[in-house]
Z-matrix of the N, CA and C atoms (Angstrom, degrees):
N
C 1 1.476
C 2 1.525 1 108.17
N 3 1.319 2 115.83 1 131.08
C 4 1.433 3 121.05 2 -177.72
C 5 1.528 4 109.93 3 -96.40
N 6 1.265 5 119.26 4 97.38
C 7 1.471 6 124.37 5 -178.13
C 8 1.523 7 110.33 6 -69.05
N 9 1.326 8 117.64 7 -32.33
C 10 1.493 9 119.40 8 -179.37
C 11 1.544 10 108.89 9 -65.94
N 12 1.305 11 118.92 10 -41.19
C 13 1.441 12 122.45 11 178.14
C 14 1.540 13 110.91 12 -62.44
N 15 1.343 14 115.71 13 -43.07
C 16 1.475 15 119.30 14 177.07
C 17 1.500 16 112.30 15 -61.61
N 18 1.344 17 118.48 16 -43.12
C 19 1.452 18 121.09 17 178.99
C 20 1.478 19 112.38 18 -64.86
N 21 1.361 20 116.03 19 -36.48
C 22 1.481 21 119.69 20 178.98
C 23 1.525 22 109.98 21 -64.69
N 24 1.330 23 117.56 22 -45.86
C 25 1.466 24 121.98 23 -179.12
C 26 1.532 25 109.64 24 -64.22
N 27 1.321 26 119.28 25 -39.54
C 28 1.450 27 120.85 26 178.96
C 29 1.526 28 111.28 27 -65.04
N 30 1.319 29 117.40 28 -42.97
C 31 1.475 30 120.09 29 -179.69
C 32 1.533 31 110.46 30 -66.45
N 33 1.352 32 117.34 31 -42.55
C 34 1.459 33 118.84 32 179.96
C 35 1.531 34 110.90 33 -66.74
N 36 1.312 35 117.06 34 -41.19
C 37 1.453 36 120.25 35 179.18
C 38 1.571 37 111.03 36 -63.03
N 39 1.266 38 116.15 37 -43.59
C 40 1.486 39 119.29 38 -179.93
C 41 1.505 40 109.93 39 -67.36
N 42 1.339 41 119.36 40 -41.97
C 43 1.449 42 120.31 41 -179.49
C 44 1.475 43 112.70 42 -65.20
N 45 1.329 44 118.19 43 -47.29
C 46 1.447 45 119.91 44 -177.94
C 47 1.504 46 113.57 45 -69.82
N 48 1.290 47 117.53 46 -33.83
C 49 1.506 48 118.66 47 178.75
C 50 1.531 49 109.26 48 -67.78
N 51 1.301 50 118.48 49 -36.35
C 52 1.457 51 121.55 50 176.97
C 53 1.522 52 110.68 51 -68.41
N 54 1.321 53 116.45 52 -41.79
C 55 1.484 54 119.03 53 -179.73
C 56 1.508 55 111.52 54 -68.53
N 57 1.315 56 117.85 55 -40.68
C 58 1.492 57 119.91 56 -178.64
C 59 1.490 58 111.09 57 -70.36
N 60 1.335 59 119.45 58 -27.35
C 61 1.461 60 120.38 59 176.51
C 62 1.531 61 109.15 60 -64.78
N 63 1.318 62 118.35 61 -40.68
C 64 1.447 63 122.11 62 178.86
C 65 1.494 64 111.91 63 -74.43
N 66 1.332 65 117.90 64 -43.90
C 67 1.458 66 121.47 65 -177.83
C 68 1.531 67 111.97 66 -64.00
N 69 1.284 68 119.08 67 -34.40
C 70 1.464 69 121.98 68 -179.47
C 71 1.529 70 113.01 69 -78.71
N 72 1.297 71 117.37 70 -23.20
C 73 1.490 72 119.66 71 -176.27
C 74 1.528 73 111.05 72 -83.31
N 75 1.312 74 119.04 73 -41.08
C 76 1.490 75 120.70 74 -173.66
C 77 1.517 76 113.18 75 -62.26
N 78 1.332 77 122.38 76 -43.37
C 79 1.465 78 117.82 77 177.31
C 80 1.492 79 114.31 78 -63.27
N 81 1.360 80 117.14 79 -32.65
C 82 1.455 81 120.95 80 179.49
C 83 1.543 82 113.23 81 -69.80
N 84 1.333 83 115.70 82 -30.02
C 85 1.435 84 120.35 83 -176.92
C 86 1.557 85 113.01 84 -102.38
N 87 1.282 86 115.91 85 8.72
C 88 1.505 87 118.85 86 -175.17
C 89 1.525 88 111.69 87 -60.83
N 90 1.320 89 116.95 88 -39.98
C 91 1.476 90 119.07 89 -179.47
C 92 1.510 91 111.40 90 -63.23
N 93 1.331 92 117.48 91 -41.07
C 94 1.460 93 122.44 92 177.68
C 95 1.524 94 111.46 93 -66.53
N 96 1.335 95 117.17 94 -42.69
C 97 1.421 96 121.63 95 177.04
C 98 1.519 97 113.59 96 -59.44
N 99 1.328 98 115.91 97 -46.42
C 100 1.461 99 120.26 98 -179.56
C 101 1.545 100 110.93 99 -67.23
N 102 1.350 101 116.95 100 -42.21
C 103 1.459 102 118.92 101 178.69
C 104 1.540 103 111.59 102 -60.28
N 105 1.339 104 116.63 103 -44.60
C 106 1.457 105 119.88 104 -177.84
C 107 1.535 106 110.22 105 -71.05
N 108 1.299 107 117.52 106 -37.31
C 109 1.458 108 120.29 107 178.46
C 110 1.527 109 111.88 108 -66.46
N 111 1.329 110 116.64 109 -41.99
C 112 1.465 111 120.10 110 -179.67
C 113 1.500 112 111.93 111 -70.39
N 114 1.327 113 118.91 112 -27.43
C 115 1.451 114 120.56 113 177.98
C 116 1.553 115 111.27 114 -89.22
N 117 1.325 116 117.00 115 7.01
C 118 1.445 117 125.27 116 176.39
C 119 1.546 118 114.27 117 59.84
N 120 1.342 119 114.83 118 36.77
C 121 1.474 120 117.82 119 176.83
C 122 1.513 121 111.50 120 -78.12
N 123 1.314 122 115.79 121 -39.79
C 124 1.482 123 120.80 122 175.98
C 125 1.539 124 108.70 123 -162.72
N 126 1.328 125 114.87 124 164.28
C 127 1.449 126 119.77 125 -176.89
C 128 1.515 127 108.23 126 -87.99
N 129 1.310 128 115.15 127 168.72
C 130 1.472 129 122.49 128 179.74
C 131 1.517 130 109.20 129 -67.59
N 132 1.325 131 118.87 130 -34.55
C 133 1.454 132 121.56 131 179.07
C 134 1.521 133 110.86 132 -63.45
N 135 1.334 134 116.45 133 -43.85
C 136 1.450 135 118.63 134 -179.81
C 137 1.528 136 111.52 135 -66.62
N 138 1.365 137 116.76 136 -36.44
C 139 1.458 138 119.57 137 175.99
C 140 1.512 139 110.87 138 -61.94
N 141 1.341 140 115.82 139 -47.38
C 142 1.467 141 119.92 140 -177.92
C 143 1.520 142 109.56 141 -62.21
N 144 1.343 143 119.07 142 -43.51
C 145 1.438 144 121.98 143 -178.83
C 146 1.525 145 110.88 144 -62.82
N 147 1.341 146 116.23 145 -45.92
C 148 1.478 147 118.20 146 179.93
C 149 1.526 148 113.04 147 -67.20
N 150 1.324 149 117.25 148 -38.54
C 151 1.447 150 121.48 149 177.25
C 152 1.542 151 110.37 150 -62.82
N 153 1.310 152 116.48 151 -42.89
C 154 1.485 153 120.94 152 -179.66
C 155 1.524 154 109.22 153 -65.22
N 156 1.341 155 117.83 154 -44.84
C 157 1.473 156 120.10 155 178.19
C 158 1.511 157 113.36 156 -65.84
N 159 1.334 158 117.91 157 -31.58
C 160 1.436 159 121.40 158 178.83
C 161 1.542 160 111.08 159 -73.34
N 162 1.358 161 117.99 160 -32.45
C 163 1.433 162 121.81 161 179.99
C 164 1.561 163 112.89 162 -85.64
N 165 1.316 164 116.53 163 -12.90
C 166 1.452 165 121.75 164 -174.95
C 167 1.552 166 114.01 165 -57.46
N 168 1.334 167 118.17 166 -43.76
C 169 1.452 168 117.04 167 178.88
C 170 1.543 169 113.12 168 -61.02
N 171 1.293 170 116.85 169 -39.76
C 172 1.462 171 119.39 170 176.67
C 173 1.504 172 113.03 171 -66.08
N 174 1.351 173 114.69 172 -37.18
C 175 1.471 174 117.17 173 179.71
C 176 1.521 175 111.92 174 -74.22
N 177 1.284 176 118.81 175 -11.88
C 178 1.464 177 121.21 176 174.35
C 179 1.496 178 111.64 177 -96.92
N 180 1.360 179 117.30 178 -45.67
C 181 1.438 180 120.01 179 -174.48
C 182 1.537 181 113.64 180 -67.10
N 183 1.305 182 119.32 181 -43.32
C 184 1.471 183 120.44 182 -176.01
C 185 1.554 184 111.18 183 -67.27
N 186 1.313 185 122.01 184 -43.74
C 187 1.439 186 119.24 185 175.38
C 188 1.523 187 114.00 186 -64.54
N 189 1.341 188 117.16 187 -33.69
C 190 1.462 189 118.66 188 177.43
C 191 1.554 190 110.08 189 -65.98
N 192 1.314 191 115.54 190 -40.12
C 193 1.499 192 118.05 191 179.15
C 194 1.534 193 108.87 192 -65.57
N 195 1.329 194 115.69 193 -47.17
C 196 1.497 195 119.72 194 179.47
C 197 1.506 196 112.06 195 -57.98
N 198 1.321 197 117.50 196 -46.10
C 199 1.434 198 120.19 197 -179.28
C 200 1.520 199 113.13 198 -69.18
N 201 1.338 200 116.27 199 -32.12
C 202 1.470 201 119.32 200 176.26
C 203 1.529 202 111.12 201 -65.76
N 204 1.330 203 116.14 202 -39.55
C 205 1.469 204 119.46 203 179.06
C 206 1.510 205 110.46 204 -69.17
N 207 1.345 206 117.05 205 -46.50
C 208 1.446 207 121.13 206 -178.02
C 209 1.561 208 110.91 207 -65.62
N 210 1.280 209 116.13 208 -36.24
C 211 1.452 210 121.48 209 179.68
C 212 1.536 211 111.00 210 -54.59
N 213 1.318 212 117.57 211 -44.85
C 214 1.422 213 120.42 212 -178.27
C 215 1.540 214 112.80 213 -83.96
N 216 1.350 215 117.05 214 -28.41
C 217 1.458 216 119.43 215 -179.00
C 218 1.502 217 112.52 216 -70.04
N 219 1.325 218 118.98 217 -36.20
C 220 1.461 219 120.00 218 -176.81
C 221 1.490 220 113.20 219 -93.22
N 222 1.296 221 119.45 220 -1.79
C 223 1.458 222 122.87 221 176.86
C 224 1.499 223 112.70 222 76.96
N 225 1.310 224 118.45 223 29.94
C 226 1.474 225 121.56 224 178.52
C 227 1.543 226 110.11 225 -68.49
N 228 1.307 227 116.88 226 -21.43
C 229 1.459 228 119.68 227 -175.35
C 230 1.545 229 110.56 228 -66.53
N 231 1.318 230 117.09 229 -27.71
C 232 1.476 231 117.77 230 179.34
C 233 1.542 232 112.25 231 -71.82
N 234 1.341 233 118.23 232 -18.09
C 235 1.423 234 121.91 233 -179.97
C 236 1.518 235 112.85 234 -95.52
N 237 1.315 236 118.95 235 -22.41
C 238 1.453 237 120.59 236 -167.43
C 239 1.548 238 114.66 237 -114.87
N 240 1.329 239 118.21 238 1.37
C 241 1.464 240 118.65 239 -179.94
C 242 1.520 241 107.11 240 -79.72
N 243 1.313 242 117.88 241 116.92
C 244 1.454 243 119.98 242 -179.17
C 245 1.535 244 111.03 243 -77.63
N 246 1.291 245 115.56 244 156.68
C 247 1.446 246 120.42 245 178.96
C 248 1.507 247 110.01 246 -78.33
N 249 1.312 248 117.10 247 136.36
C 250 1.465 249 121.17 248 -176.38
C 251 1.547 250 109.37 249 -82.96
N 252 1.304 251 117.12 250 -21.94
C 253 1.454 252 119.38 251 -178.86
C 254 1.530 253 108.80 252 -112.42
N 255 1.292 254 114.63 253 143.06
C 256 1.473 255 117.17 254 177.38
C 257 1.509 256 110.93 255 -70.55
N 258 1.289 257 117.02 256 150.81
C 259 1.443 258 120.31 257 178.86
C 260 1.556 259 108.94 258 -77.33
N 261 1.244 260 114.62 259 136.50
C 262 1.479 261 120.50 260 178.86
C 263 1.505 262 110.67 261 -96.48
N 264 1.314 263 118.92 262 142.72
C 265 1.439 264 119.97 263 -176.85
C 266 1.510 265 111.11 264 -73.63
């Protein structure tokens, strides 16, 4: 079993899913962003900060769920459970 390949796929999947969530939302909300910016309700920086903070729980919860499932499916637990007792000579 190639653990390095698994870790690479998990990192790529997590990175691209987070990026595509952001890339797909901004074009859909561009009209609202421009309307609010032109009416001086808030700046683009504040919008971006609030949007990032609002999406943060989803960007944390979904990868944790995915990694928890994959952790048990591939049997990584047999390699990473540390011993609770020190080894005696």
